[in-house]
N, C-alpha and C positions, 0 to 999 in steps of 0.2 A: 510289885510283890517284893517282900523282904523275908528272907529265911534266916532265922537264927538257929544254928545247928550246934549241938554239943554231942560228944561221944563218950559213952560210959564203957571204958575198956574192960572192966571186970565183968559187966553184963553182956558185952558184945553188941550194944545197941546204940544207934544214933537217935537223938531226940530233936525234933524240929518244931519251932514256934513259927508259924507262917502268918504274916500280916499282908492282907491284900486290900488295895484301894481301887474301887471302880465307881465311876460317876459320883465321886464324893462320899461314897459309903465305905466304911472300914469294917473288914471282917477278920477274925482271928481263928486260926485252926492250929491244933497241936497233933502231932503224930510221931510214932516211934517205929523204927525199922531194925530188925535183927541183921547184924552184919557179921558173918563168919570170919574168923581170923585167917591169916595167911596159912598157918599150919593146918587148920581144918580143911581149907580148900585144897591144899596140896594132898592131904590124906585122902579126901574124897576122890580126887582125880586119879591117884594111884590105885585106889580100890576099883575104879571104873575101868582100869586097864591101860592107862597111859603110862609110858615108860619113864620119860623125863619130864619133870614138872619143876618150874622155877617161879618163885615169887619175887617180882621185881618192882622197883619204884618207877616214877615218871621219867627217870633218866636212864633206865636200863640196869641200874645197880641193884644189888640185893635189897629187898625191902627192910626198912628199919622202923622202929616205933615213931620216929619223927617224920617219916615219909608222908608226902601229901597225897599220893595215889598208890594204888595197888594194881599191878598188872600181873596176871598169871599166864605163863606160857606152858602149854602142855603138848608134848609130842607123842605120837602113837609109837608103841613099843615095836 
């Protein structure tokens, strides 16, 4: 299986072209997923009653546009 993923920052969506090979047969699938921004996630968690909410990258530093991962840590108020 091969996934070719692109991200549309303006739309907040990832687009995936998936190629699968099984028993010599090739199939292609495309799908798109909505991905909320770090600020949307932190807003939602604050609204849900969490006191401290942090958006971090894979190293534990504050998330930046070039970060490869988003980790959100939310603590109960």
